[in-house]
C-alpha positions in Angstrom: 101.0 -46.0 88.8 102.4 -46.9 92.2 100.2 -47.7 95.1 100.3 -45.2 98.0 102.4 -46.2 100.9 101.1 -46.4 104.5 103.2 -43.3 105.4 101.8 -41.4 102.4 98.2 -42.3 103.5 99.0 -41.2 107.0 100.3 -37.9 105.8 97.2 -37.3 103.8 95.0 -38.1 106.8 96.9 -35.6 109.0 96.6 -32.9 106.3 92.8 -33.5 106.1 92.5 -33.3 109.9 94.5 -30.0 109.9 92.2 -28.6 107.2 89.0 -29.6 109.1 90.2 -28.4 112.5 89.8 -24.7 111.9 86.2 -25.2 110.7 85.4 -27.2 113.8 86.9 -24.6 116.0 84.7 -22.0 114.5 81.6 -24.0 115.5 81.8 -23.4 119.2 78.5 -22.7 121.0 78.0 -19.0 121.6 80.0 -17.7 118.6 78.3 -15.4 116.1 76.5 -17.3 113.3 78.3 -16.4 110.0 75.2 -17.5 108.0 73.1 -14.7 109.6 73.4 -11.1 108.4 77.0 -9.8 108.4 79.1 -12.0 110.6 76.1 -12.9 112.7 74.7 -9.4 113.1 71.7 -7.7 111.4 71.4 -3.9 111.6 68.2 -2.3 110.5 69.1 1.4 110.4 66.3 4.0 110.4 68.7 6.9 109.9 69.5 10.1 111.8 66.7 11.3 114.1 66.3 13.8 116.9 64.6 14.1 120.3 62.5 11.0 121.2 62.0 9.7 117.7 63.9 6.5 118.4 63.7 2.9 117.2 63.2 0.2 119.8 62.9 -3.6 119.3 61.0 -4.8 122.3 60.1 -8.5 121.7 60.6 -11.3 119.2 59.2 -14.7 118.3 60.1 -17.3 115.7 57.7 -18.7 113.2 57.5 -22.5 112.5 59.3 -21.8 109.1 62.2 -20.1 111.0 61.4 -16.5 110.1 61.8 -14.0 112.9 59.1 -11.5 114.0 60.1 -8.4 116.0 57.8 -5.9 117.5 58.6 -2.4 118.7 58.7 1.1 117.4 60.3 2.9 114.5 60.8 6.6 113.8 58.0 8.4 112.1 57.3 11.8 110.4 55.5 13.2 113.5 58.6 13.0 115.7 57.5 10.0 117.8 58.0 6.3 117.1 55.2 4.4 115.5 54.1 0.9 116.4 55.8 -1.6 114.2 56.2 -5.3 113.4 59.1 -6.5 111.2 59.7 -9.9 109.8 63.2 -11.3 108.9 64.1 -14.2 106.8 66.3 -17.0 108.2 69.4 -15.3 106.8 68.5 -12.0 108.5 67.3 -10.1 105.5 63.9 -8.4 105.8 61.0 -10.4 104.3 59.7 -8.4 101.4 56.5 -10.4 101.3 55.5 -8.9 104.7 54.0 -5.4 105.0 56.1 -2.8 103.2 59.6 -4.1 102.5 59.3 -6.4 105.6 57.9 -3.9 108.1 54.3 -3.1 109.1 53.5 0.1 111.0 50.2 0.9 112.7 49.1 4.4 113.6 47.4 5.6 116.8 48.4 2.6 119.0 51.2 2.4 121.6 54.5 0.8 120.7 54.1 -2.9 121.4 56.1 -4.7 124.1 55.0 -8.3 123.5 54.3 -10.6 120.6 53.0 -14.1 120.0 51.8 -16.3 117.2 48.5 -18.1 116.7 48.4 -21.6 115.3 46.9 -20.2 112.1 49.8 -17.9 111.6 48.1 -14.7 112.7 50.3 -12.3 114.8 49.2 -10.7 118.1 51.0 -7.8 119.8 50.2 -5.8 122.8 51.2 -2.4 124.2 50.0 0.1 126.7 49.3 3.8 126.6 48.9 6.2 129.6 45.7 4.6 130.7 44.6 1.9 128.4 45.7 -1.4 126.7 45.9 -2.0 123.0 46.0 -5.5 121.4 46.5 -5.7 117.6 46.1 -8.8 115.5 47.6 -9.1 112.0 47.1 -11.7 109.3 50.2 -13.8 108.4 51.1 -11.3 105.7 51.0 -8.3 108.0 47.6 -6.7 107.2 45.3 -5.8 110.1 42.8 -8.6 110.8 39.4 -7.2 110.3 37.8 -10.1 112.3 39.4 -8.9 115.5 38.3 -6.0 117.7 37.7 -2.8 115.8 39.4 -3.3 112.4 42.1 -5.5 113.9 42.6 -3.4 117.1 41.3 -3.8 120.6 41.4 -0.8 122.9 40.5 -1.2 126.6 38.6 1.3 128.6 40.3 3.2 131.4 42.8 0.8 133.1 45.5 1.6 135.5 48.6 0.6 133.6 51.8 -0.2 135.4 55.2 1.3 134.8 57.1 -1.6 133.4 58.5 -1.6 129.9 57.7 -5.2 129.2 54.6 -7.3 129.1 53.2 -10.7 128.1 50.8 -12.1 125.6 49.8 -15.7 124.7 47.0 -17.5 122.9 45.2 -20.3 124.7 44.3 -23.6 122.9 40.7 -22.4 122.5 41.8 -19.2 120.8 41.3 -16.9 123.8 44.1 -14.3 124.3 45.7 -13.6 127.6 47.4 -10.2 128.0 49.6 -9.1 130.9 49.9 -5.3 130.6 49.4 -3.5 133.9 46.6 -6.1 134.7 45.9 -9.6 133.5 43.3 -9.4 130.8 41.5 -12.1 128.7 40.0 -11.5 125.3 37.8 -13.8 123.3 39.1 -14.8 119.8 37.2 -12.0 118.2 38.9 -9.4 120.3 36.1 -8.7 122.8 36.7 -8.8 126.6 35.9 -12.1 128.2 33.7 -10.9 131.1 33.8 -14.4 132.7 37.4 -13.9 133.5 38.4 -12.3 136.8 36.4 -9.2 137.5 34.9 -7.9 134.2 37.6 -9.6 132.2 40.7 -8.7 134.3 42.7 -9.6 137.3 45.1 -7.6 139.4 48.9 -8.2 139.0 51.5 -7.5 141.7 53.0 -4.0 141.3 51.0 -3.5 138.1 54.2 -4.5 136.4 53.9 -7.9 134.7 56.9 -9.1 132.6 55.9 -12.6 131.4 53.1 -15.1 131.1 52.9 -18.9 131.0 50.0 -21.2 130.6 49.9 -24.6 132.4 48.4 -27.6 130.7 45.5 -27.6 133.3 44.6 -24.0 132.3 46.1 -22.3 135.3 48.2 -19.1 134.5 51.6 -18.0 135.8 52.4 -14.3 135.7 55.8 -12.8 136.6 56.2 -9.3 137.9 59.4 -7.4 138.2 59.3 -4.5 140.7 59.0 -6.5 143.9 59.8 -9.8 142.4 56.7 -12.2 142.3 55.3 -15.0 140.4 51.5 -15.3 140.8 49.3 -18.2 139.8 45.7 -17.8 138.7 43.0 -20.3 138.2 41.7 -20.6 134.6 38.8 -18.2 135.5 41.2 -15.5 136.7 40.8 -16.0 140.4 43.9 -16.2 142.6 45.1 -19.8 143.0 45.6 -19.9 146.8 47.1 -23.5 146.6 50.2 -22.0 145.0 53.1 -20.8 147.2 51.9 -18.3 149.8 48.2 -17.5 149.1 48.9 -17.6 145.4 52.1 -15.6 145.3 55.7 -16.6 145.2 58.5 -14.1 146.1 61.4 -14.6 143.8 65.2 -14.1 144.1 65.4 -10.7 142.5 62.9 -9.0 140.1 61.1 -11.6 138.0 62.3 -10.2 134.6 61.7 -13.4 132.6 59.7 -16.7 133.0 59.9 -20.1 131.3 57.6 -23.0 132.0 59.3 -26.4 131.9 57.6 -29.6 130.6 57.8 -31.1 134.1 55.6 -28.4 135.6 58.6 -26.6 137.2 59.5 -23.2 136.0 62.5 -20.9 135.6 62.8 -17.3 136.6 65.4 -14.9 135.2 66.5 -11.9 137.2 69.6 -10.0 138.3 70.8 -9.7 141.9 72.2 -6.7 143.7 74.8 -6.9 146.5 72.5 -4.9 148.8 69.5 -2.7 148.7 70.1 -0.1 145.9 73.6 -1.5 145.6 75.5 -2.6 142.4 74.2 -5.5 140.4 76.3 -8.6 140.9 75.1 -10.8 138.2 72.5 -12.7 136.2 70.3 -14.8 138.4 68.4 -17.9 137.3 66.2 -19.8 139.7 64.1 -22.9 139.4 60.9 -23.5 141.3 58.6 -26.5 141.8 55.1 -26.4 140.4 53.7 -26.0 143.8 55.5 -22.7 144.2 58.6 -23.6 146.2 62.3 -23.4 145.5 63.7 -26.5 143.7 66.7 -27.0 145.9 68.2 -29.6 143.5 68.9 -26.9 141.0 72.3 -25.2 141.1 73.2 -24.1 144.6 70.0 -24.3 146.8 67.7 -23.5 143.9 69.5 -20.8 141.9 72.7 -19.6 140.3 74.2 -16.1 140.0 76.7 -15.2 137.3 78.7 -11.9 137.1 79.9 -10.7 133.8 83.6 -9.7 134.1 84.4 -6.0 133.7 80.7 -5.1 133.5 79.3 -4.0 136.9 75.7 -3.2 135.7 73.4 -6.0 134.4 69.8 -5.8 133.3 68.3 -9.2 132.6 65.7 -9.2 129.7 65.4 -12.7 128.4 65.4 -16.4 129.3 65.1 -19.5 127.1 65.7 -23.2 127.0 67.4 -24.9 124.1 66.1 -28.2 122.6 68.8 -30.1 124.5 67.7 -28.6 127.8 70.5 -26.0 128.2 69.3 -22.7 129.7 70.2 -19.3 128.2 69.8 -15.9 129.8 70.1 -12.5 128.0 70.7 -9.0 129.2 72.4 -5.6 128.7 75.6 -5.2 130.6 77.3 -1.9 130.9 80.0 0.4 132.4 79.9 4.1 132.6 81.1 4.3 128.9 79.9 1.1 127.2 76.8 -1.1 126.7 76.9 -4.5 125.2 74.7 -7.6 124.7 75.5 -10.4 127.1 74.5 -14.1 127.4 75.1 -16.8 129.9 74.3 -20.5 129.5 73.7 -23.2 132.1 73.1 -26.9 132.0 69.7 -28.2 132.9 71.0 -28.8 136.4 72.0 -25.1 136.8 75.8 -25.4 136.3 77.4 -22.6 134.2 78.3 -24.2 130.9 82.1 -23.8 130.3 81.7 -25.0 126.6 79.7 -21.8 125.8 81.6 -18.7 124.9 84.2 -17.8 127.5 83.6 -19.8 130.7 79.9 -19.8 130.0 79.5 -16.1 129.1 79.3 -14.2 125.8 79.4 -10.5 125.2 78.8 -8.7 121.9 79.9 -5.1 121.5 78.7 -2.6 118.9 81.4 0.0 119.2 80.3 3.5 120.3 76.5 2.7 120.0 74.4 2.7 123.1 72.4 -0.6 123.0 69.7 -2.5 124.8 69.2 -6.2 124.5 65.4 -6.6 124.9 64.4 -10.1 123.8 65.6 -13.7 123.4 64.3 -16.4 121.1 65.6 -19.9 120.6 65.3 -21.5 117.2 64.3 -25.2 116.8 67.9 -26.0 115.8 69.1 -24.5 119.1 70.5 -21.3 117.6 70.1 -18.2 119.8 68.6 -15.0 118.6 69.1 -11.8 120.6 67.1 -8.7 119.7 67.5 -5.1 120.7 68.1 -1.6 119.5 70.9 0.9 119.2 71.4 4.6 119.4 74.6 6.3 118.1 75.1 9.9 119.2 75.8 12.2 116.2 75.5 15.6 117.8 73.6 17.2 120.7 70.1 15.8 120.4 70.8 14.1 117.1 71.4 10.4 116.7 71.3 7.4 114.4 68.9 4.7 115.6 67.7 1.2 114.6 67.4 -2.5 115.4 70.1 -5.0 116.2 69.5 -8.7 115.7 72.3 -11.1 116.7 72.3 -14.9 116.1 74.7 -17.2 118.0 75.5 -20.8 117.3 73.8 -23.2 119.7 76.2 -26.1 119.6 
């Protein structure tokens, strides 16, 4: 047997590099994750429906074990969507150990628009009807938690509910539950109203249209609201914190569609900007603010960054998240007169558009002829990005196919 020559070894090395290169190229941040669903996309199809019996995936969160929880509505036999929570395994398949074949439905409550997890694995969702708020708590396997409210369900008395389609819910370290749904409401761990909070358990929110909640380490509460664009800070007892911004309220650049609290006490707001009043949307907008309620001028250009999506003049921002490495991701639905797609943009921690992500920092995902809405963003512990929404494919006049769309993107 003859020893290999240096030139032979060099040829083998080059061949190995050529074989490895395509796999490396596929691992670019922002590309669809081939280990999830079919080529990175999971479709949960609820079949052909009519009128308003549509599926909608409103919000998502990720369990510590990596499973994905999605809340929203699914078609029902009475012609209107039923409140639902679905759980997906890490590969995108429905988790058969949860509810019925991975989905739990709850009758006689509004379709939920926000979801969160307790440290004990219980699941809390909230939604609003015409004049009241419902909060539902499930055990980790999807059954109603009988120790909460009335058989697992809290229903408020008559409350003026805003006209937003999103809301917020979070669990405080002591187990109290904060709900932003038309008003800011606090419940005790057993699902009863905390009358020591605000006025009879609630505090007013700007425009009656909260979109997101965040809890500061000192117990103070940030609430974003979208119509006029405000972030409001409350003391832990529900009173307005007048030491924040201007008498407790901070006007934001564009509607405050999403909110993320940073470990430094600063916070990010996701929005979309228009070129003029009632004019066309010109791009995603991400701004960073100091903890006192002032613009952080060190972020991007004078505190914020605006990113258009080429060929899509309409943008609706619906999600904002921070990856473990500090990169910032925003999600929305972008559209033309004939097409709707999911869109993402990624920025460095300093607010610079990340050219290593997708195409010049932007990713779009089309679903053919389906009308889609991207409604929620979740970041996995490994940095992968999960976008959740729903689709509607017109079949005939008043008849359509409808379901959920989950998309997972590589984070690095």
